[in-house]
C-alpha positions as CSV (number, residue, x, y, z in Angstrom):
1,X,62.0,107.9,86.7
2,X,59.7,105.3,85.5
3,X,60.1,101.7,86.6
4,X,61.9,99.1,85.1
5,X,60.2,96.2,83.4
6,X,61.8,92.7,83.9
7,X,63.1,92.5,80.6
8,X,65.4,95.9,81.1
9,X,66.7,94.2,84.3
10,X,67.7,91.6,82.8
11,X,69.9,93.5,80.2
12,X,70.6,96.2,82.6
13,X,72.1,92.9,84.9
14,X,73.7,91.4,82.1
15,X,75.5,94.5,81.1
16,X,76.7,95.1,84.8
17,X,78.1,91.6,85.3
18,X,81.3,92.7,84.0
19,X,81.7,95.8,85.9
20,X,83.9,96.8,89.0
21,X,82.5,98.7,92.0
22,X,83.2,102.3,91.6
23,X,81.8,103.5,95.3
24,X,82.0,101.9,98.3
25,X,80.0,102.6,101.5
26,X,82.0,101.6,104.3
27,X,81.8,103.2,107.9
28,X,80.3,107.1,107.1
29,X,77.6,104.9,105.8
30,X,75.6,107.0,103.6
31,X,77.1,110.7,104.0
32,X,76.7,113.4,101.9
33,X,79.9,112.5,100.1
34,X,79.2,108.8,99.3
35,X,75.8,110.6,97.6
36,X,77.8,112.8,95.9
37,X,80.2,109.9,94.5
38,X,77.3,107.8,93.4
39,X,75.6,111.0,91.6
40,X,78.9,111.6,89.8
41,X,79.6,108.4,88.8
42,X,76.0,107.9,87.5
43,X,76.4,111.2,85.3
44,X,79.2,109.6,83.8
45,X,78.6,106.1,83.2
46,X,74.6,105.3,83.8
47,X,75.3,101.8,85.1
48,X,77.6,101.5,88.5
49,X,78.2,99.2,90.9
50,X,78.5,100.1,94.5
51,X,80.0,98.0,97.2
52,X,78.4,98.2,100.9
53,X,81.2,97.2,103.2
54,X,81.0,95.3,106.4
55,X,81.2,98.6,108.6
56,X,78.5,100.2,106.9
57,X,75.4,100.9,109.1
58,X,72.7,100.5,106.6
59,X,71.6,97.3,105.5
60,X,72.4,96.4,101.7
61,X,69.0,96.8,100.8
62,X,68.2,99.8,102.8
63,X,71.7,101.7,101.5
64,X,70.7,100.8,97.7
65,X,66.9,102.2,98.2
66,X,68.2,105.4,99.8
67,X,70.9,106.0,97.1
68,X,68.4,105.4,94.4
69,X,66.0,107.9,96.0
70,X,68.5,110.3,96.5
71,X,70.0,110.1,93.2
72,X,67.0,109.7,91.3
73,X,68.2,106.2,90.0
74,X,66.7,102.7,89.9
75,X,68.3,99.9,92.1
76,X,68.3,96.9,89.4
77,X,70.0,94.5,91.6
78,X,71.4,93.8,95.4
79,X,73.8,90.7,95.2
80,X,75.4,90.1,98.1
81,X,77.0,93.3,99.3
82,X,77.2,94.9,96.0
83,X,74.5,97.1,94.4
84,X,73.7,97.9,91.0
85,X,72.4,101.2,90.1
86,X,70.8,102.9,86.8
87,X,70.3,106.5,85.7
88,X,69.6,107.2,82.0
89,X,71.7,110.2,80.9
90,X,69.1,113.0,79.9
91,X,71.0,114.3,76.8
92,X,73.4,111.6,75.4
93,X,72.0,108.0,77.0
94,X,75.1,105.5,76.2
95,X,73.0,102.7,77.2
96,X,69.7,101.6,75.2
97,X,67.3,99.2,76.8
């Protein structure tokens, strides 16, 4: 996936502001189940929030980078313990940036 420029990141952050986290990373850390759930949500929504819980073994930045790499998505923002990931739908994109 091509890297997002600053203007695109700002637009996605604005869209993501009102979203609620749809996946939570907990004690199981970045298990296959968590990666599969993130992948499934990206397929359905393109832009998602992920909450990194206190019990997670990975740091929030590390978790964001690993999830982005394993799901072929872009890490748009890390704010507190919340990650914002984006992956354009290959056939029917909902978000135009």
